[in-house]
TIVEX-724365 format. One record per residue (C-alpha): residue number from 1; residue in one letter; y, z, x. Coordinates in Angstrom, 2 decimals. Layout:
% TIVEX-724365
ATOM   n res       Y       Z       X
ATOM NUM   a       Y       Z       X
...
END
This chain:
% TIVEX-724365
ATOM   n res       Y       Z       X
ATOM   1   x   -1.32  -89.02  -45.90
ATOM   2   x   -0.12  -86.16  -43.63
ATOM   3   x    0.21  -83.82  -46.55
ATOM   4   x   -3.39  -84.56  -47.59
ATOM   5   x   -4.66  -83.86  -44.07
ATOM   6   x   -2.71  -80.58  -44.04
ATOM   7   x   -4.33  -79.50  -47.30
ATOM   8   x   -7.76  -80.45  -45.98
ATOM   9   x   -7.58  -78.74  -42.51
ATOM  10   x   -5.40  -75.68  -43.28
ATOM  11   x   -8.32  -73.36  -44.31
ATOM  12   x  -10.25  -74.32  -41.19
ATOM  13   x   -7.24  -73.68  -38.97
ATOM  14   x   -6.79  -70.23  -40.51
ATOM  15   x  -10.43  -69.37  -39.87
ATOM  16   x  -10.12  -70.51  -36.25
ATOM  17   x   -7.00  -68.39  -35.71
ATOM  18   x   -8.63  -65.35  -37.31
ATOM  19   x  -11.69  -65.82  -35.07
ATOM  20   x   -9.55  -66.01  -31.94
ATOM  21   x   -7.62  -62.89  -32.92
ATOM  22   x  -10.81  -60.89  -33.60
ATOM  23   x  -12.32  -62.04  -30.30
ATOM  24   x   -9.21  -60.94  -28.40
ATOM  25   x   -9.14  -57.58  -30.18
ATOM  26   x  -12.82  -57.04  -29.38
ATOM  27   x  -12.23  -57.76  -25.70
ATOM  28   x   -9.29  -55.34  -25.60
ATOM  29   x  -11.33  -52.58  -27.26
ATOM  30   x  -14.21  -53.26  -24.89
ATOM  31   x  -11.96  -52.95  -21.84
ATOM  32   x  -10.44  -49.75  -23.25
ATOM  33   x  -13.81  -48.09  -23.87
ATOM  34   x  -15.16  -49.20  -20.48
ATOM  35   x  -12.14  -47.65  -18.76
ATOM  36   x  -12.55  -44.48  -20.83
ATOM  37   x  -16.23  -44.25  -19.84
ATOM  38   x  -15.33  -44.66  -16.17
ATOM  39   x  -12.77  -41.88  -16.49
ATOM  40   x  -15.32  -39.57  -18.10
ATOM  41   x  -17.80  -40.32  -15.33
ATOM  42   x  -15.24  -39.41  -12.69
ATOM  43   x  -14.50  -36.12  -14.49
ATOM  44   x  -18.24  -35.41  -14.73
ATOM  45   x  -18.61  -35.86  -10.95
ATOM  46   x  -15.64  -33.51  -10.33
ATOM  47   x  -17.09  -30.81  -12.61
ATOM  48   x  -20.56  -31.18  -11.08
ATOM  49   x  -19.07  -30.70   -7.60
ATOM  50   x  -17.19  -27.65   -8.86
ATOM  51   x  -20.39  -26.16  -10.29
ATOM  52   x  -22.24  -26.85   -7.03
ATOM  53   x  -19.51  -25.01   -5.10
ATOM  54   x  -19.82  -22.03   -7.42
ATOM  55   x  -23.60  -22.03   -6.93
ATOM  56   x  -23.41  -22.36   -3.12
ATOM  57   x  -24.29  -19.55   -0.73
ATOM  58   x  -21.30  -17.18   -0.16
ATOM  59   x  -19.67  -17.24    3.27
ATOM  60   x  -19.15  -14.28    5.63
ATOM  61   x  -15.73  -13.40    7.01
ATOM  62   x  -15.80  -12.92   10.78
ATOM  63   x  -13.47  -12.81   13.76
ATOM  64   x  -13.31  -15.28   16.62
ATOM  65   x  -13.97  -13.34   19.84
ATOM  66   x  -14.26  -16.13   22.44
ATOM  67   x  -14.38  -19.92   22.34
ATOM  68   x  -16.90  -21.32   24.84
ATOM  69   x  -16.49  -25.06   24.18
ATOM  70   x  -15.89  -27.45   21.29
ATOM  71   x  -19.38  -26.85   19.90
ATOM  72   x  -19.98  -23.10   20.30
ATOM  73   x  -18.15  -19.79   20.26
ATOM  74   x  -18.71  -16.04   20.02
ATOM  75   x  -17.77  -14.39   16.73
ATOM  76   x  -17.87  -10.85   15.40
ATOM  77   x  -19.00  -10.19   11.83
ATOM  78   x  -18.11   -7.36    9.47
ATOM  79   x  -21.46   -5.74   10.28
ATOM  80   x  -20.20   -4.93   13.79
ATOM  81   x  -22.48   -7.40   15.63
ATOM  82   x  -21.39  -10.32   17.84
ATOM  83   x  -23.09  -13.74   17.56
ATOM  84   x  -23.16  -16.94   19.60
ATOM  85   x  -22.76  -19.59   16.89
ATOM  86   x  -22.16  -23.32   16.49
ATOM  87   x  -18.91  -24.91   15.27
ATOM  88   x  -19.15  -27.71   12.72
ATOM  89   x  -17.55  -31.01   13.77
ATOM  90   x  -14.96  -31.08   10.93
ATOM  91   x  -13.13  -27.97   12.18
ATOM  92   x   -9.59  -28.39   13.51
ATOM  93   x   -9.94  -26.80   16.96
ATOM  94   x   -6.17  -26.36   17.35
ATOM  95   x   -6.25  -23.70   14.61
ATOM  96   x   -9.02  -21.68   16.25
ATOM  97   x   -7.26  -18.85   18.05
ATOM  98   x   -8.60  -15.63   19.50
ATOM  99   x   -8.90  -12.76   16.98
ATOM 100   x   -8.28  -15.15   14.06
ATOM 101   x  -10.34  -14.85   10.88
ATOM 102   x  -13.05  -17.45   10.32
ATOM 103   x  -15.70  -18.16    7.68
ATOM 104   x  -19.36  -18.07    8.75
ATOM 105   x  -22.41  -19.52    6.99
ATOM 106   x  -24.51  -16.79    5.47
ATOM 107   x  -27.84  -17.94    6.91
ATOM 108   x  -27.01  -19.55   10.26
ATOM 109   x  -23.68  -17.75   10.96
ATOM 110   x  -22.24  -21.14   11.93
ATOM 111   x  -18.45  -21.37   11.94
ATOM 112   x  -17.65  -23.56    8.92
ATOM 113   x  -13.97  -22.88    8.16
ATOM 114   x  -10.77  -21.37    9.49
ATOM 115   x   -9.01  -18.80    7.30
ATOM 116   x   -5.28  -18.47    6.95
ATOM 117   x   -3.45  -15.65    8.66
ATOM 118   x   -4.13  -12.50    6.66
ATOM 119   x   -1.55  -10.34    8.39
ATOM 120   x    0.04   -9.49    5.04
ATOM 121   x   -3.17   -8.33    3.40
ATOM 122   x   -3.05   -4.74    2.27
ATOM 123   x    0.48   -4.26    3.60
ATOM 124   x    2.82   -2.76    1.04
ATOM 125   x    6.24   -4.38    1.52
ATOM 126   x    8.90   -2.85   -0.69
ATOM 127   x   11.17   -5.61   -1.99
ATOM 128   x   14.89   -4.98   -2.65
ATOM 129   x   14.32   -4.93   -6.42
ATOM 130   x   11.49   -2.40   -6.00
ATOM 131   x   13.32    0.03   -3.77
ATOM 132   x   13.58    3.58   -5.15
ATOM 133   x   16.86    4.53   -6.79
ATOM 134   x   17.50    7.61   -4.64
ATOM 135   x   20.89    8.19   -3.01
ATOM 136   x   21.64   10.31    0.04
ATOM 137   x   24.31   12.31   -1.79
ATOM 138   x   21.75   13.33   -4.41
ATOM 139   x   19.66   15.19   -1.82
ATOM 140   x   20.77   18.79   -1.50
ATOM 141   x   21.53   19.97    2.03
ATOM 142   x   19.76   18.40    5.01
ATOM 143   x   23.10   17.20    6.43
ATOM 144   x   21.88   17.50   10.02
ATOM 145   x   18.66   15.64    9.21
ATOM 146   x   20.58   12.87    7.45
ATOM 147   x   22.83   12.36   10.46
ATOM 148   x   19.93   12.30   12.93
ATOM 149   x   17.90    9.76   10.96
ATOM 150   x   20.98    7.56   10.59
ATOM 151   x   21.51    7.58   14.36
ATOM 152   x   17.87    6.86   15.08
ATOM 153   x   16.95    4.29   12.41
ATOM 154   x   19.98    2.89   10.60
ATOM 155   x   22.53    2.47   13.38
ATOM 156   x   20.27    0.48   15.81
ATOM 157   x   19.49   -2.03   13.07
ATOM 158   x   23.15   -2.42   12.10
ATOM 159   x   24.77   -2.45   15.56
ATOM 160   x   22.25   -3.19   18.31
ATOM 161   x   25.02   -4.39   20.67
ATOM 162   x   26.45   -0.87   20.79
ATOM 163   x   23.36    0.30   22.69
ATOM 164   x   23.39   -2.79   24.90
ATOM 165   x   27.02   -2.21   25.88
ATOM 166   x   26.26    1.39   26.81
ATOM 167   x   23.20    0.26   28.75
ATOM 168   x   20.44    2.20   26.96
ATOM 169   x   17.48    1.27   24.79
ATOM 170   x   17.74    1.97   21.10
ATOM 171   x   15.40    4.66   19.69
ATOM 172   x   11.97    3.42   18.75
ATOM 173   x   10.78    5.90   16.15
ATOM 174   x   11.34    9.24   14.50
ATOM 175   x    8.97   11.96   13.32
ATOM 176   x    9.82   14.08   10.28
ATOM 177   x    7.95   17.37   10.14
ATOM 178   x    8.14   20.60    8.20
ATOM 179   x    6.53   22.52    5.32
ATOM 180   x    5.48   20.60    2.21
ATOM 181   x    8.19   19.97   -0.35
ATOM 182   x   11.20   20.18    1.97
ATOM 183   x   12.46   16.64    1.29
ATOM 184   x   10.90   14.51    4.04
ATOM 185   x    9.65   11.72    1.79
ATOM 186   x   12.72   12.03   -0.46
ATOM 187   x   15.02   11.36    2.48
ATOM 188   x   12.94    8.33    3.50
ATOM 189   x   13.26    7.00   -0.06
ATOM 190   x   17.04    7.29    0.23
ATOM 191   x   16.98    5.40    3.54
ATOM 192   x   14.81    2.68    1.97
ATOM 193   x   17.23    2.40   -0.94
ATOM 194   x   20.27    2.12    1.32
ATOM 195   x   19.12   -0.18    4.11
ATOM 196   x   18.88   -3.96    3.82
ATOM 197   x   15.99   -4.17    6.29
ATOM 198   x   12.43   -4.87    5.18
ATOM 199   x   10.73   -1.58    4.32
ATOM 200   x    6.97   -1.39    4.89
ATOM 201   x    5.13    1.64    3.52
ATOM 202   x    1.69    2.90    4.55
ATOM 203   x   -0.37    6.10    4.48
ATOM 204   x   -2.35    7.29    7.47
ATOM 205   x   -5.63    7.47    5.54
ATOM 206   x   -5.41    3.76    4.61
ATOM 207   x   -6.34    2.76    8.17
ATOM 208   x   -9.72    4.52    8.05
ATOM 209   x  -12.05    1.82    6.76
ATOM 210   x  -15.79    1.46    6.24
ATOM 211   x  -16.57   -1.08    8.97
ATOM 212   x  -15.87   -0.76   12.68
ATOM 213   x  -12.78   -2.61   13.83
ATOM 214   x  -11.16   -2.85   10.40
ATOM 215   x   -8.76    0.03   11.07
ATOM 216   x   -7.38   -1.34   14.37
ATOM 217   x   -7.07   -4.77   12.76
ATOM 218   x   -4.98   -3.28    9.94
ATOM 219   x   -2.72   -1.64   12.54
ATOM 220   x   -2.24   -5.00   14.27
ATOM 221   x   -1.53   -6.66   10.93
ATOM 222   x    1.00   -3.94   10.09
ATOM 223   x    3.05   -4.53   13.24
ATOM 224   x    2.60   -8.29   12.98
ATOM 225   x    4.07   -8.20    9.48
ATOM 226   x    6.92   -5.96   10.63
ATOM 227   x    7.81   -8.43   13.42
ATOM 228   x    7.55  -11.35   11.01
ATOM 229   x   10.02   -9.82    8.56
ATOM 230   x   12.25   -8.09   11.14
ATOM 231   x   14.57   -6.27   11.07
ATOM 232   x   12.14   -3.90    9.42
ATOM 233   x   11.25   -0.23    9.06
ATOM 234   x    7.65    1.00    9.09
ATOM 235   x    7.11    4.24    7.18
ATOM 236   x    3.75    5.99    7.69
ATOM 237   x    3.21    9.10    5.62
ATOM 238   x    0.66   11.77    6.58
ATOM 239   x    0.33   10.44   10.12
ATOM 240   x   -1.92   13.40   11.04
ATOM 241   x   -4.78   11.57    9.26
ATOM 242   x   -5.18    9.23   12.28
ATOM 243   x   -3.12   10.86   15.05
ATOM 244   x   -4.88   14.19   15.55
ATOM 245   x   -5.50   15.46   19.07
ATOM 246   x   -8.32   13.55   20.75
ATOM 247   x  -11.57   15.24   21.72
ATOM 248   x  -15.14   14.32   22.72
ATOM 249   x  -16.23   12.62   19.50
ATOM 250   x  -19.81   13.19   18.42
ATOM 251   x  -19.93   10.80   15.46
ATOM 252   x  -19.02    7.16   14.95
ATOM 253   x  -16.40    8.05   12.37
ATOM 254   x  -14.48   10.23   14.84
ATOM 255   x  -14.65    7.51   17.49
ATOM 256   x  -13.30    4.96   15.01
ATOM 257   x  -10.34    7.22   14.16
ATOM 258   x   -9.60    7.57   17.88
ATOM 259   x   -9.75    3.77   18.28
ATOM 260   x   -7.21    3.45   15.47
ATOM 261   x   -4.95    5.93   17.26
ATOM 262   x   -5.23    4.05   20.56
ATOM 263   x   -4.38    0.75   18.85
ATOM 264   x   -1.43    2.45   17.17
ATOM 265   x   -0.18    3.79   20.51
ATOM 266   x   -0.52    0.37   22.09
ATOM 267   x    1.44   -1.33   19.31
ATOM 268   x    4.21    1.28   19.40
ATOM 269   x    4.84    0.96   23.14
ATOM 270   x    3.14   -2.20   24.35
ATOM 271   x    4.14   -5.43   26.06
ATOM 272   x    5.51   -6.89   22.81
ATOM 273   x    7.85   -4.08   21.86
ATOM 274   x   10.42   -5.29   19.32
ATOM 275   x   13.80   -3.48   19.07
ATOM 276   x   14.19   -4.70   15.49
ATOM 277   x   11.16   -2.72   14.30
ATOM 278   x   11.69    1.01   13.71
ATOM 279   x    9.04    3.57   12.84
ATOM 280   x    9.33    6.63   10.61
ATOM 281   x    6.39    9.04   10.46
ATOM 282   x    5.93   12.13    8.31
ATOM 283   x    3.62   15.10    8.66
ATOM 284   x    3.43   18.78    7.81
ATOM 285   x    0.99   19.53   10.65
ATOM 286   x    2.82   18.59   13.84
ATOM 287   x    0.73   21.13   15.75
ATOM 288   x   -2.38   18.93   15.31
ATOM 289   x   -0.86   15.67   16.60
ATOM 290   x   -1.95   14.09   19.87
ATOM 291   x    0.55   14.56   22.75
ATOM 292   x    0.47   10.82   23.49
ATOM 293   x    2.15    9.98   20.19
ATOM 294   x    4.79   12.69   20.58
ATOM 295   x    6.06   11.60   23.98
ATOM 296   x    9.52   10.01   24.33
ATOM 297   x    9.38    6.24   24.18
ATOM 298   x    7.12    6.28   21.17
ATOM 299   x    8.79    9.06   19.20
ATOM 300   x   12.35    9.43   20.49
ATOM 301   x   13.42   12.10   18.03
ATOM 302   x   11.60   14.79   16.14
ATOM 303   x   13.49   16.04   13.07
ATOM 304   x   12.50   19.36   11.56
ATOM 305   x   12.82   19.99    7.83
ATOM 306   x   12.92   23.76    7.35
ATOM 307   x   12.93   25.62    4.05
ATOM 308   x   16.42   25.48    2.48
ATOM 309   x   18.94   28.25    3.13
ATOM 310   x   21.12   29.94    0.53
ATOM 311   x   23.75   27.18    0.47
ATOM 312   x   21.16   24.43    0.17
ATOM 313   x   19.29   26.28   -2.58
ATOM 314   x   22.52   26.56   -4.58
ATOM 315   x   23.23   22.84   -4.17
ATOM 316   x   19.69   21.92   -5.24
ATOM 317   x   19.87   24.05   -8.40
ATOM 318   x   23.24   22.53   -9.28
ATOM 319   x   22.07   18.97   -8.65
ATOM 320   x   18.84   19.34  -10.63
ATOM 321   x   20.52   21.05  -13.63
ATOM 322   x   23.64   18.90  -13.91
ATOM 323   x   22.00   16.64  -16.54
ATOM 324   x   20.21   19.50  -18.36
ATOM 325   x   21.46   21.05  -21.61
ATOM 326   x   21.98   24.65  -20.43
ATOM 327   x   23.12   27.60  -22.46
ATOM 328   x   26.36   29.38  -21.47
ATOM 329   x   24.38   32.48  -20.57
ATOM 330   x   22.37   30.75  -17.83
ATOM 331   x   23.20   32.28  -14.45
ATOM 332   x   21.77   30.07  -11.70
ATOM 333   x   23.22   32.31   -9.00
ATOM 334   x   20.75   34.99  -10.06
ATOM 335   x   17.85   32.76   -8.98
ATOM 336   x   19.64   31.37   -5.94
ATOM 337   x   20.14   34.79   -4.37
ATOM 338   x   16.52   35.88   -4.73
ATOM 339   x   14.78   36.54   -1.44
ATOM 340   x   11.71   34.32   -1.93
ATOM 341   x   11.47   31.26    0.32
ATOM 342   x   11.56   28.22   -1.94
ATOM 343   x   11.12   24.57   -1.04
ATOM 344   x   12.92   21.75   -2.77
ATOM 345   x    9.76   20.81   -4.67
ATOM 346   x    9.41   24.36   -6.02
ATOM 347   x   13.05   24.40   -7.16
ATOM 348   x   12.51   21.10   -8.97
ATOM 349   x    9.37   22.53  -10.61
ATOM 350   x   11.32   25.62  -11.76
ATOM 351   x   13.95   23.46  -13.48
ATOM 352   x   11.33   21.22  -15.06
ATOM 353   x    9.26   24.14  -16.34
ATOM 354   x   12.40   25.72  -17.86
ATOM 355   x   12.89   22.56  -19.91
ATOM 356   x    9.23   22.62  -20.99
ATOM 357   x    9.66   26.24  -22.12
ATOM 358   x   12.55   25.15  -24.38
ATOM 359   x   10.56   22.22  -25.79
ATOM 360   x    7.63   24.54  -26.53
ATOM 361   x    9.91   26.68  -28.72
ATOM 362   x   11.43   23.62  -30.42
ATOM 363   x   14.89   24.10  -28.91
ATOM 364   x   17.35   21.67  -27.37
ATOM 365   x   19.14   24.29  -25.29
ATOM 366   x   17.66   25.96  -22.20
ATOM 367   x   18.28   29.70  -21.98
ATOM 368   x   18.20   32.28  -19.21
ATOM 369   x   14.87   33.53  -20.50
ATOM 370   x   13.38   30.05  -20.07
ATOM 371   x   14.44   30.04  -16.41
ATOM 372   x   13.04   33.56  -15.92
ATOM 373   x    9.65   32.56  -17.32
ATOM 374   x    9.65   29.38  -15.25
ATOM 375   x   10.57   31.27  -12.07
ATOM 376   x    7.74   33.74  -12.65
ATOM 377   x    5.22   30.95  -13.25
ATOM 378   x    6.15   29.02  -10.09
ATOM 379   x    7.02   31.88   -7.73
ATOM 380   x    5.02   34.76   -9.18
ATOM 381   x    2.19   33.89   -6.81
ATOM 382   x    4.13   32.53   -3.84
ATOM 383   x    2.37   30.17   -1.47
ATOM 384   x    1.82   31.82    1.90
ATOM 385   x    3.64   29.86    4.58
ATOM 386   x    1.36   29.34    7.64
ATOM 387   x    2.43   30.78   10.97
ATOM 388   x    3.14   27.40   12.56
ATOM 389   x    6.03   26.89   10.09
ATOM 390   x    7.77   30.14   10.93
END
């Protein structure tokens, strides 16, 4: 009897089981697709918000001048105008500091966001792996200049207690001056390669910007970065671009350059003077510099780089030609003893041009004739040295 019932109801039981399995599978697939649709909707909302941000009105970068209360403040825009604006309620007021950068709405100039500290913007910090591979012993002559710059820049950073024990302040900065091509920048490269301090490089013309106030802000950012990464060395090449003698300016551009100079003077010898920040400046027109920047306390030592003498010329020729394939007939002493005043850059150009003369004639050996032609090309029309260098 049980076997007969089993034969009768077995097909129906199979159909019931199959129906239950299909129903369960359908429910699982339905839940999966519903969850997938919800996920796609969330992604659609994210992408729509992203597109709306791209299509929004661009913001203006300004500077917080004065905070009146929690709802209003005075800001300065890049156009040079100051505005009394509102502050949106979502701003963190603890991050609003004087002279900090803020974002302003384009239409209402309302303060809508606080920008991160941009003290490092535009500041060229030379990392240890990027430092030039120039050694002090590869620079011909300039022994006195090497010793002076070591005493002024390197020694205070290495042994500051030595100056404290003696009871004097360490030197603040050094000015390198002399005719072009006498090795000023080359010596600074060697110092940058040797020292472990942070080396910050700038050019005087970089501080002259289009909008008013940008130049002084860059000067403040430069010294702020130097203090942040101290001990550090600030190297400013062609300082005469912003430090010329002041006069009654007739144009806005001249007044802006003078404002940059005054900010630079204040940072060099202000209330927040840092003994771990040293300054190296280079120029070939020391006669045009403002007396305020040359006074002791800002520039404690002025190092002159004259044209090389006979001994230094000989050393430069030997150093530059030691890796060159010279013929046995080459007599470098013949060119060393000539009476023309040559700078280190001219001597390097003579050696380089001699090699080009050999390449032009498809030779691998440089001859005396190649040096003669090179000397005539580089010194045949000697550059007249101005009176203020003599």
